[in-house]
matplotlib code that plots the C-alpha trace (Angstrom):
import matplotlib.pyplot as plt

x = [-6.4, -2.7, -4.0, -6.4, -3.6, -1.3, -4.1, -5.0, -1.4, -1.1, -4.7, -4.1, -5.4, -3.0, 0.1, -0.9, -1.5, 1.8, 3.8, 2.7, 2.6, -1.1, -3.7, -5.7, -9.1, -8.0, -7.2, -10.5, -12.4, -10.5, -11.4, -15.1, -15.2, -13.8, -16.3, -19.1, -17.9, -17.6, -20.9, -19.6, -17.6, -13.9, -13.0, -14.6, -13.4, -13.9, -12.2, -10.1, -8.8, -9.2, -10.1, -10.8, -14.3, -14.5, -15.2, -12.3, -9.9, -10.7, -10.3, -7.0, -5.5, -6.3, -5.2, -1.9, -1.5, -2.5, 0.1, 2.8, 1.9, 2.0, 5.3, 6.7, 5.3, 6.9, 10.2, 10.0, 9.1, 12.1, 14.4, 13.1, 13.5, 17.1, 18.0, 20.1, 21.4, 21.2, 19.5, 16.0, 13.8, 10.0, 8.8, 5.4, 4.7, 1.6, 0.7, 1.5, 4.9, 6.0, 5.5, 8.2, 11.9, 11.4, 12.5, 15.7, 16.5, 16.0, 18.1, 21.0, 20.9, 20.9, 24.0, 25.8, 24.7, 25.3, 23.6, 20.4, 17.1, 13.7, 10.3, 7.9, 4.2, 1.8, -0.8, -2.8, -1.0, -3.2, -2.5, 1.2, 1.4, -0.3, 2.0, 5.1, 3.8, 3.0, 6.2, 4.7, 6.7, 10.3, 9.3, 7.2, 7.2, 3.9, 2.1, 3.3, 0.5, 1.5, -1.6, -0.7, 3.1, 2.2, -0.5, 1.9, 5.1, 7.0, 10.1, 10.3, 12.6, 11.2, 11.6, 10.1, 7.3, 5.2, 3.1, -0.5, -1.7, -5.1, -5.8, -8.4, -9.1, -7.2, -10.6, -11.6, -12.1, -9.4, -6.8, -5.0, -4.4, -0.9, -2.2, -5.6, -6.9, -8.1, -11.5, -12.2, -12.8, -16.0, -17.0, -16.3, -17.4, -14.7, -13.9, -11.8, -10.7, -13.0, -12.3, -11.4, -8.0, -7.6, -8.0, -4.5, -4.7, -8.0, -6.8, -3.7, -5.3, -8.8, -7.9, -5.5, -8.4, -10.7, -8.0, -8.1, -11.9, -12.7, -15.3, -14.9, -17.8, -17.5, -19.8, -18.1, -15.8, -13.8, -11.5, -8.9, -6.7, -7.2, -10.9, -10.4, -8.5, -11.1, -13.9, -12.0, -11.5, -15.2, -16.5, -15.8, -14.7, -11.4, -9.3, -6.2, -2.9, 0.7, 2.9, 4.7, 1.7, 2.4, 5.3, 3.2, -0.2, -2.0, -3.1, -6.1, -5.2, -3.2, -2.0, -2.4, -0.4, -2.2, -1.6, -1.9, 0.8, -0.9, 1.6, 1.8, 4.6, 6.1, 8.1, 9.7, 8.5, 10.0, 9.4, 13.0, 16.6, 17.5, 18.0, 21.4, 19.8, 17.0, 19.4, 21.7, 18.8, 17.5, 20.9, 21.2, 17.8, 18.7, 21.6, 20.2, 16.4, 15.6, 13.4, 15.8, 18.8, 16.9, 16.2]
y = [1.0, 2.2, 5.6, 5.7, 4.8, 7.6, 10.2, 9.2, 10.0, 13.2, 14.5, 16.6, 15.7, 18.1, 16.9, 13.2, 13.6, 15.4, 12.9, 10.0, 12.0, 12.0, 14.7, 15.7, 15.1, 11.5, 11.0, 12.5, 10.1, 7.1, 7.9, 8.6, 5.2, 3.5, 5.2, 4.2, 0.5, 0.5, 2.3, 5.0, 8.2, 8.1, 11.8, 15.1, 18.2, 21.7, 25.0, 23.5, 20.9, 17.2, 14.9, 11.2, 10.3, 8.0, 5.0, 6.2, 6.4, 2.9, 1.5, 3.5, 2.0, -1.5, -0.9, 0.3, -3.0, -5.0, -3.2, -3.7, -7.4, -7.8, -6.1, -8.3, -11.4, -10.5, -10.0, -13.3, -15.1, -13.3, -14.5, -18.0, -18.0, -16.7, -19.5, -19.2, -15.8, -13.1, -14.1, -12.7, -12.6, -12.4, -10.5, -9.4, -6.2, -4.4, -0.8, -0.2, -1.8, -0.2, 3.3, 2.6, 1.6, -1.2, 0.6, 1.8, -1.7, -3.1, -0.4, -0.9, -4.6, -4.2, -2.0, -4.6, -7.7, -6.4, -9.4, -9.3, -8.1, -7.8, -8.5, -6.7, -7.4, -5.2, -7.5, -7.7, -9.1, -12.2, -13.0, -12.4, -14.9, -17.5, -16.7, -17.2, -20.5, -22.0, -20.8, -18.2, -15.6, -15.9, -13.6, -10.6, -7.3, -7.1, -6.4, -8.8, -11.3, -14.1, -16.2, -16.5, -16.9, -19.9, -21.2, -21.4, -22.2, -19.2, -17.5, -13.7, -10.8, -7.6, -4.6, -1.6, -0.5, 2.3, 4.5, 4.8, 8.2, 9.6, 10.6, 13.1, 15.6, 18.9, 20.8, 18.6, 20.5, 18.3, 18.9, 21.8, 19.9, 18.5, 15.6, 14.2, 11.4, 8.1, 9.0, 11.2, 7.9, 7.6, 11.2, 11.4, 9.0, 6.5, 4.9, 1.7, -1.1, -4.1, -7.5, -8.8, -7.4, -5.6, -8.6, -8.4, -4.6, -4.9, -7.8, -5.8, -2.3, -2.8, -4.7, -1.8, 0.7, -1.6, -1.7, 2.1, 1.9, 3.1, 1.6, 3.0, 4.9, 3.0, 4.4, 3.1, 0.2, 0.2, -2.3, 0.1, 2.6, 5.1, 4.9, 5.5, 8.7, 9.8, 9.4, 11.5, 14.4, 14.6, 14.1, 14.5, 10.9, 10.0, 6.8, 5.2, 4.3, 3.5, 6.6, 5.6, 6.8, 10.4, 10.5, 9.6, 11.1, 12.5, 16.1, 16.8, 14.4, 15.1, 13.0, 13.8, 12.3, 10.3, 11.0, 7.3, 5.0, 2.6, 0.5, -1.3, -3.8, -4.6, -7.8, -9.7, -13.3, -16.2, -20.0, -21.2, -20.1, -23.1, -20.6, -18.9, -15.6, -15.5, -16.6, -13.7, -11.3, -12.5, -12.2, -8.7, -7.7, -9.2, -6.7, -3.8, -3.4, -0.9, -3.2, -6.1, -4.0, -2.9, -6.5]
z = [-19.9, -20.3, -21.5, -18.6, -16.1, -17.5, -17.5, -14.0, -12.9, -14.8, -14.4, -17.5, -21.0, -22.7, -20.8, -21.3, -25.0, -25.5, -23.6, -25.9, -29.1, -29.9, -30.5, -27.4, -29.1, -29.8, -26.1, -25.2, -27.6, -26.2, -22.6, -23.6, -25.4, -22.3, -20.1, -22.4, -22.3, -18.5, -17.9, -15.5, -15.6, -14.8, -14.8, -13.8, -15.6, -14.1, -13.7, -11.0, -13.5, -14.1, -11.2, -11.0, -9.9, -6.8, -9.2, -11.4, -8.5, -7.4, -11.0, -11.4, -8.3, -9.4, -13.0, -11.7, -9.8, -12.8, -15.0, -12.4, -12.1, -15.9, -16.1, -13.3, -15.0, -18.4, -16.7, -14.9, -18.2, -20.0, -17.3, -17.6, -21.3, -21.1, -18.6, -15.5, -14.8, -12.1, -8.9, -8.3, -5.2, -5.6, -2.6, -1.4, 0.5, 1.8, 1.4, 5.1, 5.0, 1.8, 3.4, 5.9, 5.8, 3.4, 0.2, 2.0, 3.1, -0.4, -2.0, 0.5, 0.0, -3.8, -3.5, -1.6, -3.6, -7.1, -8.8, -6.8, -8.3, -6.6, -8.1, -5.7, -5.5, -3.4, -1.9, 1.4, 4.4, 4.6, 1.0, 1.4, 4.4, 2.2, -0.8, 1.3, 2.7, -0.7, -2.3, -4.6, -2.8, -1.4, 1.4, 2.3, 4.2, 6.1, 9.4, 12.1, 12.9, 15.3, 14.5, 10.8, 11.5, 13.7, 11.3, 8.4, 10.4, 9.0, 10.2, 10.5, 11.2, 13.0, 10.7, 12.4, 14.7, 13.2, 15.5, 14.5, 13.3, 12.4, 8.8, 7.6, 4.9, 5.0, 5.4, 8.4, 11.7, 13.2, 10.5, 12.2, 15.5, 16.2, 18.3, 19.2, 21.5, 20.1, 21.6, 18.6, 16.7, 18.7, 18.0, 14.3, 11.5, 10.6, 7.2, 7.4, 5.2, 4.9, 6.5, 3.1, 2.4, 5.7, 8.0, 9.6, 9.9, 11.8, 14.0, 15.0, 15.5, 16.7, 20.0, 20.9, 20.5, 22.6, 25.3, 25.4, 25.8, 22.3, 19.9, 16.4, 14.9, 11.6, 8.9, 5.8, 4.8, 1.6, -0.2, -1.6, 0.1, -2.8, -2.2, 1.5, 0.7, -1.7, 0.8, 3.4, 0.9, 0.3, 3.9, 7.6, 7.9, 9.5, 9.7, 11.2, 9.6, 10.3, 10.6, 7.4, 5.4, 6.5, 4.0, 0.9, 1.5, -1.6, -1.8, 0.4, 3.1, 6.3, 9.3, 13.0, 15.8, 18.6, 22.3, 23.0, 21.8, 19.3, 17.4, 14.0, 14.0, 10.5, 9.9, 7.0, 6.8, 5.0, 4.7, 4.8, 4.2, 2.0, -0.9, -0.6, -1.9, 0.7, 3.4, 2.7, 2.6, 6.0, 7.5, 6.2, 7.7, 11.1, 11.5, 9.6, 10.2, 13.0, 15.0, 14.7, 15.9, 19.0, 20.2]

ax = plt.figure().add_subplot(projection="3d")
ax.plot(x, y, z, "-o")
ax.set_aspect("equal")
plt.show()
């Protein structure tokens, strides 16, 4: 799986084999064995190069998360074994929130608080809310959802408000436009995240579309963002996303501004400030985060 994850990032058998010091045929055999055990192909090789299959792209995204989670778990266990030491915050974040100002805020805070370290876990908003409530997470950057904040009795700090944009493949007929109306989502097939894992996203975004008189022409629902991108590169399907995604789009995908002002509010949520570390972090966000400063 680690070989597969590395090859999925490099998309080059030669480069991957050289980077880890093994012969290219050995890497090829390892991937073929993995494909045989799984029962489906992970890569397609052509004159254009090596590409992940749709199934391979979905597996790669989840393997990346698994490896990150394992690394974070090992670090947590090492800190526990070594005893009291440097403070650490375990924070959740969603794909949408991580594309915005979150990383800048974390970096700045780390520069100020020399002893602070962050253990970041990328999870869906609804799972992050529950994790903060049960103490699994010290806090989380996620899509603002008043219903879940009230349900769990959580505090929050506004972080930013991303404008919604349309995403499509670079070969799509809409791709060269600078702006479009949300009404195109009735005219073109739409791919969107499933209710499982995208519940908060849908609860925030869909009512705004309905208020604009738009009913999405949804033809496909997927669980993973990588799969969503893959579908758009292979079809005329389009989707919606927060504007932060525009900065981290993979090749083959482009973003288009919307004439209507649809919003995606991002906040940081926490259960309490009884911990000195989380208290300092919350205070820092209140005076630094763009949305908090504008209040």
